[in-house]
C-alpha positions as a Markdown table, in Angstrom:
| # | Residue | x | y | z |
|---|---|---|---|---|
| 1 | Met | 0.0 | 0.0 | 0.0 |
| 2 | Met | 1.3 | 3.5 | -0.9 |
| 3 | Asp | 2.6 | 5.5 | 2.1 |
| 4 | Cys | 0.9 | 8.8 | 2.7 |
| 5 | Lys | 3.6 | 11.5 | 2.1 |
| 6 | Leu | 1.5 | 14.7 | 1.6 |
| 7 | Thr | -0.6 | 16.9 | 3.9 |
| 8 | Ile | -2.8 | 19.6 | 2.5 |
| 9 | Ile | -3.3 | 22.5 | 5.0 |
| 10 | Ile | -6.4 | 24.7 | 4.2 |
| 11 | Thr | -7.1 | 27.6 | 6.6 |
| 12 | Phe | -10.3 | 29.6 | 6.2 |
| 13 | Lys | -12.6 | 32.1 | 7.6 |
| 14 | Asn | -16.2 | 32.7 | 6.5 |
| 15 | Glu | -15.8 | 30.8 | 3.2 |
| 16 | Gly | -19.2 | 29.0 | 3.2 |
| 17 | Glu | -19.6 | 26.2 | 0.6 |
| 18 | Glu | -16.2 | 27.1 | -1.0 |
| 19 | Val | -14.3 | 24.9 | 1.4 |
| 20 | Phe | -16.3 | 21.8 | 0.4 |
| 21 | Lys | -15.9 | 22.7 | -3.3 |
| 22 | Thr | -12.2 | 23.0 | -2.9 |
| 23 | Ile | -11.9 | 19.6 | -1.2 |
| 24 | Lys | -14.2 | 18.0 | -3.8 |
| 25 | Ser | -12.0 | 19.3 | -6.6 |
| 26 | Leu | -8.9 | 17.9 | -4.9 |
| 27 | Lys | -10.5 | 14.4 | -4.7 |
| 28 | Glu | -11.7 | 14.5 | -8.3 |
| 29 | Lys | -8.2 | 15.1 | -9.7 |
| 30 | Ser | -6.0 | 13.2 | -7.3 |
| 31 | Leu | -4.5 | 9.8 | -7.9 |
| 32 | Gly | -2.8 | 9.0 | -4.5 |
| 33 | Lys | -3.2 | 9.3 | -0.8 |
| 34 | Tyr | -3.0 | 12.5 | 1.2 |
| 35 | Lys | -4.1 | 14.0 | 4.5 |
| 36 | Ile | -6.0 | 17.2 | 5.0 |
| 37 | Ile | -5.8 | 19.6 | 7.9 |
| 38 | Leu | -8.7 | 22.1 | 7.9 |
| 39 | Ile | -8.3 | 25.1 | 10.2 |
| 40 | Asn | -11.5 | 27.1 | 10.8 |
| 41 | Asp | -10.1 | 30.4 | 12.0 |
| 42 | Asn | -13.1 | 31.5 | 14.0 |
| 43 | Ser | -15.6 | 31.8 | 11.2 |
| 44 | Asp | -18.6 | 33.9 | 12.4 |
| 45 | Asp | -20.9 | 33.7 | 9.3 |
| 46 | Ser | -23.3 | 31.1 | 10.9 |
| 47 | Phe | -22.4 | 28.5 | 8.3 |
| 48 | Asn | -22.2 | 25.0 | 9.7 |
| 49 | Tyr | -18.6 | 23.9 | 8.8 |
| 50 | Asp | -18.5 | 20.9 | 11.2 |
| 51 | Tyr | -19.8 | 18.5 | 8.5 |
| 52 | Leu | -16.4 | 18.9 | 6.8 |
| 53 | Gln | -14.9 | 16.5 | 9.3 |
| 54 | Glu | -16.6 | 13.7 | 7.5 |
| 55 | Glu | -15.2 | 14.8 | 4.1 |
| 56 | Ile | -11.5 | 14.6 | 5.0 |
| 57 | Asp | -8.8 | 12.1 | 6.1 |
| 58 | Gly | -7.1 | 14.3 | 8.7 |
| 59 | Leu | -7.8 | 17.0 | 11.3 |
| 60 | Tyr | -10.5 | 19.6 | 11.6 |
| 61 | Ile | -9.6 | 22.4 | 14.0 |
| 62 | Lys | -11.8 | 25.3 | 15.2 |
| 63 | His | -10.2 | 28.5 | 16.6 |
| 64 | Lys | -12.1 | 30.2 | 19.4 |
| 65 | Ile | -10.4 | 33.5 | 18.3 |
| 66 | Ser | -9.1 | 34.4 | 14.9 |
| 67 | Lys | -5.3 | 34.1 | 14.6 |
| 68 | Gly | -4.9 | 35.0 | 11.0 |
| 69 | Pro | -3.6 | 33.0 | 8.0 |
| 70 | Ala | 0.1 | 33.1 | 8.9 |
| 71 | Val | -0.3 | 31.7 | 12.4 |
| 72 | Ser | -2.9 | 29.2 | 11.2 |
| 73 | Arg | -0.7 | 27.9 | 8.4 |
| 74 | Gln | 2.2 | 27.6 | 10.7 |
| 75 | Glu | 0.0 | 25.7 | 13.1 |
| 76 | Gly | -1.1 | 23.4 | 10.3 |
| 77 | Ile | 2.4 | 22.5 | 9.2 |
| 78 | Glu | 3.5 | 21.9 | 12.8 |
| 79 | Leu | 0.6 | 19.4 | 13.2 |
| 80 | Ser | 1.4 | 17.6 | 9.9 |
| 81 | Val | 2.9 | 14.2 | 10.3 |
| 82 | Thr | 3.9 | 13.7 | 6.6 |
| 83 | Lys | 7.2 | 14.6 | 4.9 |
| 84 | Tyr | 5.6 | 17.0 | 2.5 |
| 85 | Phe | 3.0 | 19.8 | 2.7 |
| 86 | Leu | 0.8 | 21.8 | 0.4 |
| 87 | Leu | -0.8 | 25.1 | 1.6 |
| 88 | Leu | -4.0 | 26.0 | -0.2 |
| 89 | Asp | -6.6 | 28.7 | 0.1 |
| 90 | Ala | -10.3 | 27.6 | 0.6 |
| 91 | His | -11.5 | 29.0 | -2.7 |
| 92 | Met | -9.5 | 27.0 | -5.3 |
| 93 | Arg | -10.0 | 24.2 | -7.8 |
| 94 | Ala | -7.5 | 21.6 | -8.9 |
| 95 | Glu | -7.0 | 21.5 | -12.6 |
| 96 | Thr | -4.4 | 18.9 | -13.1 |
| 97 | Ile | -5.1 | 15.1 | -13.0 |
| 98 | Gly | -2.6 | 13.6 | -10.6 |
| 99 | Trp | -1.7 | 16.9 | -9.1 |
| 100 | Asp | -0.7 | 15.2 | -5.9 |
| 101 | Leu | 1.7 | 12.7 | -7.4 |
| 102 | Lys | 3.3 | 15.3 | -9.6 |
| 103 | Ile | 3.9 | 17.6 | -6.6 |
| 104 | Ile | 5.4 | 14.7 | -4.5 |
| 105 | Asp | 7.7 | 13.7 | -7.4 |
| 106 | Ile | 9.0 | 17.2 | -7.8 |
| 107 | Ile | 9.6 | 17.8 | -4.1 |
| 108 | Glu | 11.3 | 14.4 | -3.7 |
| 109 | Lys | 13.8 | 15.4 | -6.5 |
| 110 | Asn | 14.2 | 19.0 | -5.0 |
| 111 | Pro | 14.0 | 18.7 | -1.2 |
| 112 | Asn | 15.4 | 22.1 | -0.5 |
| 113 | Gly | 13.5 | 25.3 | -1.3 |
| 114 | Leu | 9.8 | 26.0 | -1.7 |
| 115 | Phe | 7.4 | 25.7 | -4.6 |
| 116 | Cys | 4.1 | 27.2 | -5.9 |
| 117 | Cys | 2.0 | 25.9 | -8.7 |
| 118 | Leu | 0.7 | 27.7 | -11.8 |
| 119 | Thr | -2.4 | 29.8 | -11.2 |
| 120 | Asp | -5.4 | 30.4 | -13.3 |
| 121 | Lys | -8.4 | 32.6 | -12.5 |
| 122 | Leu | -11.5 | 31.1 | -11.0 |
| 123 | Ile | -14.4 | 33.3 | -12.2 |
| 124 | Phe | -18.0 | 33.3 | -11.1 |
| 125 | Asn | -20.9 | 34.4 | -13.2 |
| 126 | Gly | -24.1 | 34.1 | -11.2 |
| 127 | Asn | -24.4 | 30.5 | -10.1 |
| 128 | Cys | -21.9 | 29.3 | -12.7 |
| 129 | Glu | -18.1 | 29.2 | -12.3 |
| 130 | Tyr | -15.5 | 28.8 | -15.0 |
| 131 | Ile | -11.7 | 28.8 | -15.2 |
| 132 | Ser | -9.9 | 31.4 | -17.3 |
| 133 | Ser | -6.4 | 30.3 | -18.6 |
| 134 | Asp | -5.9 | 33.6 | -20.5 |
| 135 | Ser | -3.3 | 34.8 | -18.0 |
| 136 | Thr | -1.7 | 31.9 | -16.3 |
| 137 | Ala | 0.7 | 33.1 | -13.7 |
| 138 | Gly | 3.5 | 31.5 | -11.7 |
| 139 | Gly | 5.0 | 33.5 | -8.9 |
| 140 | Val | 5.9 | 37.2 | -8.7 |
| 141 | Ser | 8.7 | 39.6 | -8.6 |
| 142 | Val | 9.0 | 41.9 | -5.6 |
| 143 | Asp | 9.6 | 45.6 | -4.9 |
| 144 | Leu | 11.8 | 45.4 | -1.7 |
| 145 | Met | 11.0 | 48.9 | -0.7 |
| 146 | Ser | 7.2 | 48.4 | -0.6 |
| 147 | Leu | 7.0 | 44.6 | -0.6 |
| 148 | Ser | 4.5 | 45.0 | -3.5 |
| 149 | Tyr | 4.7 | 42.5 | -6.3 |
| 150 | Asn | 4.1 | 41.9 | -10.0 |
| 151 | Trp | 2.8 | 38.6 | -11.4 |
| 152 | Leu | 5.0 | 36.6 | -13.7 |
| 153 | Met | 3.1 | 35.3 | -16.7 |
| 154 | Phe | 3.9 | 31.8 | -18.0 |
| 155 | Glu | 3.1 | 30.0 | -21.2 |
| 156 | Ser | 0.7 | 27.1 | -20.8 |
| 157 | Lys | 3.4 | 24.8 | -22.2 |
| 158 | Ser | 6.9 | 24.8 | -20.8 |
| 159 | Asn | 9.9 | 22.7 | -21.6 |
| 160 | Thr | 10.8 | 22.3 | -17.9 |
| 161 | Thr | 8.9 | 20.9 | -15.0 |
| 162 | Ile | 10.0 | 23.7 | -12.7 |
| 163 | Ser | 11.2 | 27.3 | -13.2 |
| 164 | Arg | 13.1 | 29.4 | -10.7 |
| 165 | Ile | 11.3 | 32.5 | -9.5 |
| 166 | Pro | 11.9 | 35.3 | -7.0 |
| 167 | Cys | 8.8 | 34.9 | -4.9 |
| 168 | Leu | 5.9 | 32.5 | -4.4 |
| 169 | Met | 2.3 | 33.6 | -5.1 |
| 170 | Gly | -1.0 | 32.0 | -6.0 |
| 171 | Ala | -1.9 | 30.2 | -2.7 |
| 172 | Ser | -0.5 | 26.8 | -3.6 |
| 173 | Tyr | 2.8 | 26.5 | -1.7 |
| 174 | Cys | 4.6 | 23.2 | -1.0 |
| 175 | Gly | 7.8 | 21.7 | 0.1 |
| 176 | Thr | 9.3 | 19.5 | 2.8 |
| 177 | Lys | 8.4 | 20.0 | 6.4 |
| 178 | Thr | 12.1 | 19.6 | 7.2 |
| 179 | Tyr | 13.0 | 22.6 | 5.0 |
| 180 | Trp | 10.1 | 24.7 | 6.4 |
| 181 | Glu | 11.4 | 24.1 | 9.9 |
| 182 | Lys | 14.9 | 25.0 | 8.8 |
| 183 | Ile | 13.9 | 28.5 | 7.8 |
| 184 | His | 11.4 | 28.8 | 10.7 |
| 185 | Gly | 8.4 | 29.1 | 8.3 |
| 186 | Leu | 6.0 | 31.9 | 9.1 |
| 187 | Ile | 7.1 | 32.3 | 12.7 |
| 188 | Gly | 7.0 | 35.9 | 13.8 |
| 189 | Leu | 4.3 | 37.3 | 11.4 |
| 190 | Lys | 1.1 | 38.5 | 13.0 |
| 191 | Ser | -2.5 | 38.6 | 11.8 |
| 192 | Tyr | -2.4 | 39.0 | 8.0 |
| 193 | Gly | 0.0 | 40.1 | 5.3 |
| 194 | Phe | 3.2 | 39.3 | 3.4 |
| 195 | Glu | 3.6 | 35.6 | 4.1 |
| 196 | Glu | 4.8 | 34.9 | 0.5 |
| 197 | Gln | 7.5 | 37.7 | 0.6 |
| 198 | Phe | 8.7 | 36.5 | 4.0 |
| 199 | Leu | 9.0 | 32.8 | 3.0 |
| 200 | Ser | 10.6 | 33.6 | -0.3 |
| 201 | Leu | 13.2 | 36.0 | 1.0 |
| 202 | Lys | 14.2 | 33.6 | 3.7 |
| 203 | Thr | 14.5 | 30.8 | 1.2 |
| 204 | Phe | 16.8 | 32.9 | -1.1 |
| 205 | Leu | 19.0 | 34.2 | 1.8 |
| 206 | Glu | 19.4 | 30.6 | 3.1 |
| 207 | Gly | 20.8 | 29.7 | -0.3 |
| 208 | Ser | 17.9 | 27.7 | -1.7 |
| 209 | Asn | 15.4 | 28.7 | -4.3 |
| 210 | Cys | 11.7 | 29.2 | -5.0 |
| 211 | Tyr | 10.2 | 27.5 | -8.0 |
| 212 | Val | 7.0 | 27.4 | -9.9 |
| 213 | Ile | 5.8 | 23.9 | -10.8 |
| 214 | Asn | 4.9 | 24.1 | -14.5 |
| 215 | Thr | 3.1 | 20.8 | -14.6 |
| 216 | Val | 0.4 | 21.5 | -12.0 |
| 217 | Lys | -2.3 | 24.1 | -12.1 |
| 218 | Phe | -4.8 | 25.4 | -9.6 |
| 219 | Ala | -7.6 | 27.9 | -10.3 |
| 220 | His | -7.9 | 30.6 | -7.6 |
| 221 | Lys | -10.8 | 32.9 | -6.9 |
| 222 | Phe | -9.1 | 36.3 | -6.6 |
| 223 | Lys | -11.1 | 38.6 | -4.4 |
| 224 | Ser | -11.6 | 42.3 | -4.4 |
| 225 | Thr | -10.6 | 44.2 | -1.3 |
| 226 | Lys | -14.2 | 44.4 | -0.1 |
| 227 | Asp | -14.6 | 40.6 | -0.4 |
| 228 | Val | -11.5 | 39.6 | 1.5 |
| 229 | Arg | -12.4 | 37.6 | 4.6 |
| 230 | Tyr | -9.5 | 39.0 | 6.7 |
| 231 | Lys | -9.7 | 42.7 | 7.4 |
| 232 | Pro | -6.1 | 43.6 | 8.1 |
| 233 | Asp | -5.3 | 45.4 | 11.4 |
| 234 | Ser | -3.4 | 48.3 | 10.0 |
| 235 | Asn | -1.0 | 48.4 | 12.9 |
| 236 | Leu | -0.1 | 44.7 | 12.5 |
| 237 | Tyr | -0.1 | 44.9 | 8.7 |
| 238 | Ile | 2.6 | 47.5 | 8.9 |
| 239 | Tyr | 4.3 | 45.6 | 11.7 |
| 240 | Asn | 4.7 | 42.6 | 9.4 |
| 241 | Lys | 6.4 | 44.8 | 6.9 |
| 242 | Leu | 8.8 | 46.3 | 9.4 |
| 243 | Tyr | 9.4 | 42.9 | 11.0 |
| 244 | Ile | 10.5 | 41.5 | 7.6 |
| 245 | Ile | 12.8 | 44.4 | 7.0 |
| 246 | Glu | 14.3 | 44.4 | 10.4 |
| 247 | Leu | 14.9 | 40.6 | 10.3 |
| 248 | Leu | 16.2 | 40.2 | 6.8 |
| 249 | Tyr | 17.5 | 43.4 | 5.3 |
| 250 | Ser | 21.0 | 44.7 | 5.4 |
| 251 | Leu | 21.5 | 48.1 | 7.0 |
| 252 | Ser | 21.4 | 50.3 | 3.9 |
| 253 | Phe | 18.3 | 48.6 | 2.5 |
| 254 | Lys | 16.7 | 48.7 | 6.0 |
| 255 | Ile | 17.2 | 52.5 | 6.4 |
| 256 | Asn | 15.7 | 53.2 | 2.9 |
| 257 | Ala | 12.7 | 51.0 | 3.4 |
| 258 | Phe | 11.9 | 52.4 | 6.9 |
| 259 | Lys | 12.1 | 55.9 | 5.5 |
| 260 | Gln | 9.7 | 55.1 | 2.7 |
| 261 | Phe | 7.2 | 53.5 | 5.1 |
| 262 | Arg | 7.5 | 56.5 | 7.4 |
| 263 | Arg | 6.5 | 58.8 | 4.6 |
| 264 | Leu | 3.5 | 56.7 | 3.5 |
| 265 | Val | 2.0 | 55.7 | 6.8 |
| 266 | Asp | 0.2 | 57.9 | 9.2 |
| 267 | Asn | 2.0 | 58.8 | 12.4 |
| 268 | Leu | -0.1 | 56.8 | 14.8 |
| 269 | Thr | 0.0 | 53.6 | 12.7 |
| 270 | Phe | 3.7 | 53.8 | 12.3 |
| 271 | Ala | 4.3 | 54.5 | 16.0 |
| 272 | Asn | 2.1 | 51.5 | 17.0 |
| 273 | Ala | 4.0 | 49.2 | 14.6 |
| 274 | Met | 7.3 | 50.5 | 16.0 |
| 275 | Glu | 6.1 | 50.0 | 19.5 |
| 276 | Glu | 5.2 | 46.4 | 18.6 |
| 277 | Leu | 8.7 | 45.9 | 17.3 |
| 278 | Ser | 10.1 | 47.2 | 20.5 |
| 279 | Val | 7.9 | 44.8 | 22.6 |
| 280 | Asn | 9.1 | 41.9 | 20.5 |
| 281 | Arg | 12.8 | 43.0 | 20.4 |
| 282 | Lys | 14.1 | 40.0 | 22.3 |
| 283 | Phe | 12.3 | 37.5 | 20.0 |
| 284 | Ile | 13.4 | 39.4 | 16.9 |
| 285 | Ala | 17.0 | 39.5 | 18.1 |
| 286 | Lys | 16.9 | 35.7 | 18.6 |
| 287 | Glu | 15.5 | 35.2 | 15.1 |
| 288 | Lys | 18.1 | 37.5 | 13.6 |
| 289 | Asp | 20.8 | 35.4 | 15.2 |
| 290 | Tyr | 19.3 | 32.3 | 13.7 |
| 291 | Ile | 18.9 | 33.7 | 10.2 |
| 292 | Glu | 22.6 | 34.8 | 10.3 |
| 293 | Lys | 23.6 | 31.3 | 11.1 |
| 294 | Ile | 21.8 | 29.8 | 8.0 |
| 295 | Arg | 22.3 | 32.8 | 5.7 |
| 296 | Thr | 24.6 | 32.2 | 2.6 |
| 297 | Lys | 23.4 | 35.2 | 0.5 |
| 298 | Asp | 22.8 | 38.9 | 1.0 |
| 299 | Ile | 19.7 | 40.9 | 0.2 |
| 300 | Ser | 21.6 | 42.6 | -2.6 |
| 301 | Asp | 22.0 | 39.2 | -4.3 |
| 302 | Phe | 18.2 | 38.9 | -4.2 |
| 303 | Val | 17.8 | 42.3 | -5.8 |
| 304 | Glu | 20.1 | 41.3 | -8.7 |
| 305 | Phe | 18.1 | 38.1 | -9.3 |
| 306 | Asn | 14.7 | 39.8 | -8.8 |
| 307 | Asn | 15.6 | 42.5 | -11.4 |
| 308 | Met | 16.0 | 39.8 | -14.1 |
| 309 | Phe | 12.2 | 39.5 | -13.9 |
| 310 | Asn | 11.2 | 43.2 | -14.0 |
């Protein structure tokens, strides 16, 4: 009997029937065994999500208070007992038959680094949904001063199974639990925001790479700002930016980035974020020491590589 090597972690808040539809699409296109960890991050939309326990081979967890996607995803991977993981949003559809075996095969051949899959748009028209492949994307490039990003567009057919990219994006992130633990995953981020930039920068600085898997596609329902289930706390949103800069940037990059944020953010929000940095200074110092121990590259090396995609 085939051993189970993969755990899918799906965190959600107020997603309604989308969670079931995502799970259903995974089952319809998979060819092997996998576990699922569902984390209900304190949904308060009166939808009965408890029935989902019967739809999965794995764990169903309900938070009494909302912790945000970063903390929830970190929790899910820590609870996983398989070698490999896949992080998915709760409003996605698997497009590739045998997506699970393809992902496992690629990770087994490339155990260091992190991966995302190709992303199409999942579009809703009334009660109907369809997948648009007009603009298939695979990862992003990043502006280090603002941590904003630009999608990288990929042809539907590629000569390689994986392509190196600066930054993950698209909500289908996978790798080995061992490597996630090596770079300390999403530890330190609060509430919501910048998980992909954080993971990708740490991966690059450690000396490994982020890749897009060209042989696996997921369709993703991209939401407008008004439809996002997580409403970012502006103080913690800016805190996450400042935390990433403080932890990973060299001094010159750090000074320039802090100056830019200082100009763009109102005084109170910036002051609150800086106060939060001060409160967590001992933890941040400990994490910085650890990052320095595993670091093999500088942030300027990332800039040089990232610029190839702009």
